[in-house]
C-alpha positions in Angstrom: 97.9 -34.8 59.3 98.2 -34.2 55.6 95.3 -35.2 53.4 95.9 -38.2 51.1 96.9 -37.2 47.6 93.5 -38.4 46.1 91.6 -36.2 48.6 93.7 -33.3 47.7 93.2 -33.8 44.0 89.4 -34.1 44.5 89.4 -30.9 46.5 91.5 -29.1 43.9 89.1 -30.4 41.1 86.0 -29.1 43.0 87.5 -25.7 43.6 88.5 -25.5 39.9 85.1 -26.5 38.7 83.4 -24.0 41.1 85.7 -21.2 39.9 85.0 -22.0 36.3 81.3 -22.1 37.0 81.5 -18.7 38.8 83.5 -17.1 35.9 80.9 -18.5 33.4 78.1 -17.0 35.5 79.8 -13.7 35.7 80.5 -13.6 32.0 76.9 -14.4 31.2 75.7 -11.7 33.5 78.1 -9.2 32.0 77.0 -10.2 28.5 73.4 -9.7 29.4 74.2 -6.3 30.9 75.9 -5.3 27.6 72.9 -6.4 25.7 70.6 -4.3 27.9 72.8 -1.3 27.6 72.8 -1.7 23.8 69.0 -2.0 23.7 68.7 1.2 25.8 71.1 3.0 23.6 69.3 2.0 20.4 65.9 2.9 21.9 67.3 6.4 22.6 68.6 6.7 19.1 65.2 5.6 17.6 63.5 8.2 19.7 65.8 10.9 18.3 65.0 9.8 14.8 61.4 9.8 15.5 61.4 13.3 17.0 63.4 14.7 14.1 61.1 13.4 11.4 58.0 14.3 13.3 59.3 17.9 13.7 60.2 18.1 10.0 56.9 16.7 9.0 55.1 19.2 11.3 57.0 22.0 9.7 55.9 20.9 6.2 52.3 20.4 7.4 52.3 23.9 9.0 52.8 25.4 5.5 50.6 23.0 3.7 53.4 21.3 1.9 56.3 22.6 -0.1 56.9 23.2 -3.8 60.0 21.7 -5.5 61.3 22.0 -9.1 60.2 19.3 -11.3 63.0 17.1 -12.7 61.0 16.1 -15.7 60.0 12.8 -14.1 58.2 14.0 -11.0 54.5 14.4 -11.4 51.8 15.8 -9.2 50.7 13.5 -6.4 47.3 11.9 -7.7 46.2 11.2 -4.0 46.0 15.0 -3.2 42.4 15.1 -4.4 41.5 17.8 -2.0 44.4 20.0 -3.3 44.5 18.9 -6.9 44.2 22.5 -8.2 47.4 23.4 -6.4 49.3 20.2 -6.8 51.5 21.9 -9.5 52.1 25.5 -10.5 54.1 27.3 -13.2 56.4 30.2 -12.4 56.5 33.4 -14.5 59.6 32.0 -16.2 57.8 28.8 -17.2 59.4 26.6 -14.6 57.1 23.8 -13.2 56.9 23.4 -9.5 55.4 20.3 -7.9 53.8 20.3 -4.5 55.2 17.8 -1.9 52.7 17.2 0.8 54.1 16.1 4.3 53.4 12.4 3.9 55.1 12.3 0.5 58.0 14.2 1.8 58.4 11.8 4.6 58.5 8.9 2.2 61.1 10.6 0.0 63.3 11.5 3.1 63.0 7.9 4.3 64.4 6.6 0.9 67.2 9.2 1.0 68.3 8.3 4.5 67.9 4.5 4.3 70.9 2.5 5.1 71.8 -1.1 6.0 71.1 -0.5 9.7 68.3 2.1 9.7 65.2 2.8 7.6 61.7 4.2 8.2 58.4 4.8 6.7 55.0 6.4 7.4 51.9 4.3 7.4 48.3 4.3 8.5 45.3 2.0 9.2 43.2 4.2 7.1 45.5 5.6 4.3 44.8 7.8 1.3 47.6 6.1 -0.6 47.2 2.3 -0.4 51.0 1.9 -0.3 50.9 3.4 3.2 48.6 0.6 4.5 49.7 -1.0 7.7 51.1 -4.5 8.1 51.0 -6.9 11.0 53.3 -5.1 13.3 51.7 -1.7 12.7 48.2 -3.1 13.4 49.5 -4.7 16.5 51.1 -1.3 17.6 48.0 0.6 16.6 45.8 -1.7 18.7 48.1 -1.3 21.7 48.3 2.6 21.5 44.5 2.7 21.2 44.2 0.7 24.4 46.7 2.9 26.2 45.8 6.4 25.2 48.5 7.9 27.4 51.3 6.3 25.4 52.6 7.3 22.0 55.4 4.8 21.4 55.3 1.0 20.7 58.4 -1.1 20.1 59.5 -4.7 19.9 62.9 -6.4 19.9 62.8 -9.2 17.4 65.2 -11.9 18.6 64.8 -14.0 15.4 65.4 -11.3 12.7 67.8 -9.4 15.0 66.4 -6.0 14.9 64.3 -3.5 16.7 60.9 -2.3 15.4 59.8 1.0 16.9 56.6 2.8 16.1 55.4 6.3 17.1 51.9 7.5 16.7 51.0 10.7 15.0 47.8 12.5 15.9 45.5 14.3 13.5 45.9 18.1 13.7 44.2 20.9 11.9 47.1 21.2 9.4 46.7 17.5 8.5 43.1 18.1 7.2 44.4 20.2 4.3 45.3 17.0 2.6 43.1 14.4 4.4 39.4 14.2 4.1 37.5 15.8 7.0 34.8 13.2 6.7 37.3 10.4 7.4 39.5 12.1 10.1 38.9 14.3 13.2 41.4 16.4 15.1 43.0 14.2 17.8 42.5 10.9 16.0 45.5 8.5 16.1 45.9 7.6 12.4 49.5 7.7 11.4 52.7 6.0 12.3 56.3 6.7 11.9 58.0 3.3 11.7 61.7 2.8 12.0 63.9 -0.3 11.8 67.4 -0.9 13.1 69.3 -3.9 12.0 71.9 -6.2 13.6 74.5 -4.5 11.5 74.0 -1.3 13.5 77.4 -0.2 15.0 76.1 0.0 18.5 75.0 -3.6 18.4 78.3 -4.8 17.3 76.8 -7.3 15.0 76.4 -9.7 17.9 72.9 -9.1 19.1 69.5 -8.7 17.4 69.0 -5.1 16.9 65.6 -3.4 17.3 63.0 -2.3 14.8 61.6 1.2 14.9 58.5 3.1 13.2 60.1 5.1 11.9 60.1 0.6 11.0 63.7 -0.8 10.6 65.9 -3.8 9.7 67.2 -5.2 6.3 65.0 -4.1 3.6 63.0 -6.9 1.8 63.1 -7.4 -1.9 59.8 -7.9 -3.7 60.3 -11.7 -4.1 61.2 -12.3 -0.5 58.6 -13.3 2.1 58.4 -11.6 5.5 58.6 -14.1 8.4 56.1 -13.9 11.3 57.1 -11.3 13.9 58.3 -12.7 17.3 59.6 -11.5 20.6 57.4 -8.4 20.8 57.3 -6.4 24.0 53.5 -6.5 24.4 51.4 -9.4 25.6 49.3 -9.4 22.4 49.8 -12.4 20.2 49.6 -12.2 16.4 50.0 -15.1 14.0 50.7 -15.3 10.2 52.2 -13.1 7.7 51.0 -10.9 4.9 52.1 -11.4 1.3 54.5 -9.1 -0.3 53.1 -6.5 -2.6 54.7 -5.6 -6.0 54.5 -2.0 -6.8 53.4 -0.7 -10.2 55.3 1.9 -12.2 52.7 4.4 -11.1 53.6 3.6 -7.5 57.3 4.1 -8.2 56.7 7.4 -9.7 55.5 8.8 -6.3 58.5 8.2 -4.1 58.3 4.4 -3.4 60.8 1.6 -3.6 59.6 -2.0 -4.2 62.0 -3.5 -1.7 61.1 -1.0 1.0 57.3 -0.9 1.0 56.6 -4.6 0.8 53.5 -5.1 2.9 50.2 -4.1 1.5 
């Protein structure tokens, strides 16, 4: 006996709603899968950048830095107190050469390769140059790496600012002590970070999902008059509240390879 029309309509409606719900669930599941794949891809890219810059820095450190021709504005690095006598030399033809130490080289490379979706810097919790002082995220990462000596990488996906922050530790080696005071550092110390940031404009993120930040420390660069919002959504269980004020750089700072919108935190 055929079902009444009303019963058939109700049954059809239930089936339709169940199908719509199932399709929605599958779409959400697929979207989450796409996001996880994007995260994995960006993390791999961050690791490649980190490895490249650390190898380049190690090469410069192996030779104690490199000399470059002065462009008339470039002056010897005043923070190379241990090497001040060789911070600049003059060739037999009278040409002035400036010594670029590994950390300074890393800073200049970061400014040259900086883009809308990627940037990085070098920092430390015990810097020679105060511009390299760590911020909230770096201190958070530093604490984590000290508590987990077998690990070298710390990262966090920031869902609010839509970026990835990725930090890799650099350990003190004999070549580092050519520029850094032996009384403050020992071989094997974890002192430096390469911090990289990748913004939501990164092509692999499609502009639709918060990208990740990486030390090499990435994301959209902040201008001096902008305030940095609290970091959220980190991978570790540690909690960290508050923000640090932006630091305006002096002309002396700018002379040594810094940009005011890039190195904002003190």
